[in-house]
SEKEZA-210354 format. One record per residue: x, y, z of N, C-alpha, C in turn. Coordinates in steps of 0.1 Angstrom, whole numbers, plus 2048, in hexadecimal, padded with zeros to 3 digits. Example, Ala and Ser with C-alpha at 12.3 -4.5 7.8 and 13.67 -1.06 7.14 Angstrom:
<atoms>
8847C784E87B7D384E8847DF84E/8807EA8478897F584788180084F/
</atoms>
This chain:
<atoms>
8077F77FF8008018008078107FF/81480D80881E81780D829815803/82A81A7F58378177ED84081F7F0/83C82C7EF8488397F38468417FC/85284580084E84E81085985A80F/85686181086186F81086387281C/86E87581F87387883187A88482D/87789583387C89F8328828A083F/8928A583D8988A484C8A28B4846/8A78B88548AF8C28558B98C1857/8BC8B485E8C78B28618CE8B1871/8C78B987A8C98BB8848C48AE88D/8BE8A38898BD89588D8AF894896/8A88A28978998A289C890899895/89289388788A88A88488C87B881/89987A88889E86D884892861889/88F86389688585A89B87C856890/87685F88986D85D879872853874/87F85586E88484F866886842869/88A84087588B83487B87F82C879/87283287B86682C87E862826872/86383086785B82D859867825854/87282385487E816851878809855/8758078648727FB8698627F7865/85A7FD86584B7FA86384B7FA850/85280284D84C8028398597FD837/8617EE83686E7ED8338707EA824/8657E981E8647E78108637F2804/8637FE80E85C80B8068698127FE/8678167F88728207F087282D7F8/87F8337FC87D84080588484B800/87E8557FE8838657F888886A805/89386F80589787C81189C88980D/89789080F89489F80D89A8AA815/89F8B48158A58BD81C8A18CA814/89A8D381B8998E18118A38EA816/8A88F380F8AE8FE8118A4909810/89F90F81C89791B81D89A926819/89892A80B89993880589293D808/88893E80F87D94281787F94A823/88694C82888B94A83888A95B83D/87E95D84587B96F84388A97384D/88C97E84A8979868508A3982850/8A897B8458B49748408B9976835/8BF97E8328C79818238D0976822/8CA96E8138D19668108E196A808/8EA9698118F896D8088FD95D804/90395E7FB90C9537F29129497FF/91895380691F94781291894681C/90794881C8FE9428258F7938820/8F99398158F09318098F7926806/90492880791091980790D912811/90D91B81F90B91482D8FE90982F/8F49138288E89088298E88FC820/8ED8FE8148EE8F380A8F88EC811/9038EB81690C8E181B9018D982A/8FB8E28308F58DD83D8E78D2834/8E38D98288D88CF8238DF8C0823/8E78C38178EE8B58148F48AC820/8F98B182C8FD8A98398EC89F83C/8E28AA83B8D68A483F8D1898838/8D289882B8CE88D8258D7882826/8E48848268EC8788278EA876833/8E787D83D8E487484B8D686B84D/8CC8708468C286A8438C685D839/8CB8598318CC8528288D6849830/8DF84B8398E78458428DF83D84B/8D48418528CB84085C8C2835855/8BF8358488B582C8408BF82083E/8CB8228388D18178378D5810843/8D78138508DC80E85B8D080385F/8C280985B8B880085B8B37F7852/8BF7F484C8BF7EC8418B47F1831/8B27FF82F8AB8028248B780981B/8B88048108C08058058BC8127FB/8AC80E7F78A98137EA8A48227EF/8B28297EE8AC8357F78B18437EC/8A784A7E98AA85B7E08A88667E6/8B68737E58B98787ED8B88877E5/8B28927E98B189C7E18B48AE7EA/8BD8B37E78BA8C07EE8B28CA7E5/8A48CF7ED89D8D97E98A18E87E8/8978EF7E289A8FB7E788D9057E7/88890D7F287F9147F08759137FD/86D9187FF86591880B86490780C/8688FE8198678F381C8598EB81B/84F8F18218438E982183F8EC811/8408F680883B8F27FA83F8EC7F2/8508EA7F28558DF7EF8568D07F1/8548CE7FE84F8C08048438BB7FD/83A8C97FC82C8C27F78308C07E5/8398CC7E28388C37D38438BC7CE/84C8BA7D48538AE7D584A89D7D6/8448A17DF8398957E08328937D6/82C89A7D282089C7C68288967B9/83589C7B883B8997A884188B7A8/8438847B784B8797B784186B7BA/8328737BC8298657BF82C85E7C9/82E8677D68308617E182285E7EA/8288537F381C84E7F9818853805/82385680A82485A81982E86681E/82A86E82483687B827834876835/84187583C84587184784E88084E/84488385884A88E86084B89086D/85489887485489788484C8A388A/8458A289683C8AF89B8428B18A9/8408BC8AF8448C08BA83E8B68C4/8428B18CE83D8A88D88388B48E9/82D8B28E88268BB8EF81C8B38FC/8248A68FF81D89D90681A8A5918/8238B191B8258B69298198BF92C/8148C19218058CD9227FB8CC91A/7F08CA91C7E58C69117E38D1909/7E48DE90F7E18EC9097EC8EF8FC/7F88E78FD8018EC8F27FD8E28E9/7FD8EB8DB7F88E28CF8018E98C2/80D8EC8C48128F08B881C8E78B4/8198E78A58208D98A082E8D8897/82F8E88968358EF88A8348EF87E/8388FB87C83290086D8328FC860/8408F486183F8ED8528368DF852/8378DB85B82F8CE85A8208CF859/8198DE86080D8E386280A8E8853/8148ED84F8158F483F8128E5835/81A8DB8378188D082E8098C882E/8038CA83B7F78C183E7ED8CA835/7EF8D58387E58DF8327E28DF823/7ED8DE81B7EF8DD80C7F28D0805/7F68C58107FA8B98047EE8AF803/7EC8AA7FA7DF89F7F97E88907FB/7F18918017F58818047F7882812/7F38738187F187182680287582F/80187C83780B88183D80A87B84D/81987085081C86C85C824874864/81F87587282487F87A827878887/83087988D83C87389A84087B8A0/83A87F8AE8448888B684B8828C0/84E8748C085D8718C785C8628C1/86B85D8C886B84F8C58668428CB/85E8388C585582F8CE85E8248CA/85981A8D485B80A8D18548068CB/8498078CA83F8008C28467FF8B3/8497F78AE84B7F389D8437EB897/8377E989A82D7E08908207E2891/8197E588580E7EA8858057DE88A/7FE7DC8927F37D38967E67D589A/7E57E189C7D67EA8A17D67F789E/7CE7FD8937CC80688D7C280E895/7C481D8987BD82389E7B682D896/7A882D8947A183588779B84188F/79F84B89179A85889678D85E88A/77D85F88E77886488176C86888D/76587488875A87B88874C87787F/75286E87474586A86C741875861/74988185E74888B85375188984A/74888F84074D88A82F760889831/76789583777489283977A88C842/77488484877787684C778868845/77186883D76C85C83277D85682D/78586082878F85E82179985782D/79B85C8377A085884279A849846/78E84884678983784978A82C840/78B83383078F82782979E823827/7A983182C7B582E82C7B9823839/7B18278437B681D84F7B280F84C/7A780D8457A37FE8427AD7FC83B/7B57FE8317BB7FD82A7C77FA830/7CE8028387D97FF83F7D67F6849/7CD7F384F7CB7E785B7CE7DC84E/7C87DD8467C47CF83D7D47CB836/7DA7D68327E97D282D7F07CE837/7F27CF8457F97C984E7EF7BE859/7E97BB8537DD7B085A7DC7B2869/7D97C186A7D67C68777C77C987D/7C47C88877B57CE88C7B47E188E/7A77E088E7A77EE89279B7F289B/7A27FC8A37938068A87908138A3/78581589F77F81E89B7798288AA/77E8328AB77A83E8B57748498AE/7678468B07608538AC75F85D8B6/76486B8B07648768BA75887F8BA/74E87A8BF7418808C173E88E8CA/73A8958C17328A58C17278A08CB/7228AB8D27168AD8DB70A8A98D3/70B8B28C76FC8AF8BD6FD8A68B3/70789B8B57088938AA7028828AD/6F38818A96EB8788AB6EE8698A4/6F586E89C6FA860893703859895/70785989D7178548A171A84389E/70D83D8A670E82D8A8709829893/70183288E70182E87D70E82F877/71783987A72183F87572E833879/72B82F88473482388D734816883/72981387F72480987E72B80786E/72981586772E81385A738810859/74281685F74F81385D751804866/74D7FE86B74D7F386C7497E4861/7417EB85973D7E58517457E8846/74C7EF8417577F08367637EB83D/7667EA8487727E384B76E7D284B/7637CE84C75F7BC84C7617B883D/7627C08337627BD8277737BA824/77C7C082C78A7BD82E78D7B2837/7847AD83C7847A084B78E7AB854/78A7B685A7947BD86378B7BC86F/7907B98797897BB8867887C788B/77F7CB89177A7DA8947747DD8A3/77B7E38AC7757E88B57727F48B9/7647FA8BD75D8048BB75F80D8C9/76281A8C57638228D275C8328D2/7598368DB7528478DA75684E8E5/75B8598E07628628EC75C8728E6/75B8778F07588878F076088E8E9/75E8998DF76B8A08D976D8AA8E7/76B8AF8F176F8B78F877A8AB903/7768A190178189890E78E893907/79689990A7A48968FF7AC88D905/7AC88E9157B188591E7AD87691B/7A187191779C86991379C863905/79F86C8FE7A58698F17B48648F2/7BC8678FA7CB8678F97CA8578FF/7C28539067C284690D7BE83B904/7BB83A8F87BA8348EC7C38318E8/7CD83A8E67DA8398DE7E18318E0/7E582C8EF7EA8208F67EC8158F6/7DF8128EF7D88078E97DC8008DB/7DF80B8D67E180A8C57EF80F8C1/7F180B8B480080A8AD8038188A5/7F781F89F7F98268997E982C897/7E883F8927DC8458947D8847884/7CE84787D7CA84A8757BD858873/7BF86086C7B286A86E7B4875862/7AA8818637AB8878567B389685D/7B189F8587B78A98587AC8B585D/7A68B785779A8C48577958C884B/78B8D384F7848D38417908DE835/7898D982A7928DF81E78A8F181E/7968F981B79290581979990C80D/79290D8037989147F37A39077F1/7B190C7EF7BA9007ED7C28FC7FB/7C18FD8067C28F78137BC8EF81B/7C18E98237B88E68317BB8EA83C/7AF8F18467B08F58557B58E585B/7BF8E78607C38DD86C7B98DE879/7AF8D58797A38D48857AD8D4890/7A48D689E7AC8D88A97AE8CA8AF/7A68C08AA7AA8B28AE7B68AB8A9/7B68AE89D7BF8AB8967CF8B2898/7CE8C189C7DC8C78A27DF8BF8B3/7D38BA8B87D68B68C37DA8A88C4/7D58A18B97DC8948BA7EA8938B4/7ED8998AB7FC89B8A48058A08AC/8048A78BA80B8AB8C480C8A38CE/80489E8D18048988DE8008868D9/80087F8D27FF8708CF80B8698D0/80B8628D981785A8DC81B84F8D2/81384E8C68148458BD81384D8B0/8188488A681984F894808851895/80785C88D7FD85E8897FC861878/7F185D86F7F085E8637E786A85D/7E98738587DF87D8567D987D848/7CF87B8437C68748357C3881830/7C68838267BF89181D7B688C813/7BB88280D7B287C8027B986C801/7AF8657F67B48597F47BB8587E8/7C88537E57D184F7DA7C98447D2/7C68487C67C283D7BE7C88307BB/7C78277BC7CE8197BC7D38167CB/7D28197D47D68137DD7CB8077E6/7BF8057E17B97FC7E27BD7EF7D9/7C87F07D27CE7E37CD7DE7E07D3/7E27EB7DE7EC7E77E07E87DD7EE/7EE7D57F17E87CC7F77F67C17FB/
</atoms>
């Protein structure tokens, strides 16, 4: 299902845990490692000396990413140095190279429930790309996908995530927990949950159903420890980009396990089993 993975890196080692995770979980994928020279840095005059320093730093970043992948037994690695606005170049590269998954780190905010800043680059990638994005805040011990946690509110924007989670669970032979995020005014949650279970049954996936209130974030977090990966949508589309919902922001910055955000459903995924 996931054949090509893009890993952006800045060379500071902050995304090393992401590289190791995707290498171990998707060992048969082709990996693309990129580093972007930010030529749009505010307040910085890009002199020739500074440009060469940034270029050298980007070169070291992709070499370090390639080395990490090779240490994990991955040898089918492509790497590129790009120039421009990082989020824009990452989205463009992913689109032009038929990438299936973009893997990025986010800031860990487990110490406080109120802090929900994920980082501007990953936020802008999530807003603009149609390709699923995997985020991971910190290194984890879990390396297998045996249980997939689907977060859904039953709306149209969640349907693609539902289908993606079902295919992901099927490709790994995993079970699923469908966690319905219920709004107080929503009286059709049982019907919507049953619809997801019905779809999963066609793929012989065992499903557990759960319901939590939209405002009970501590209760949401309690479900993560019972699963290996989260799949969910991002938010409503506004013109050419998507607004990141507050639940999506919270999950990205507080989840102890990887999160895959799904904006669209790629044609041909259903054949990749």
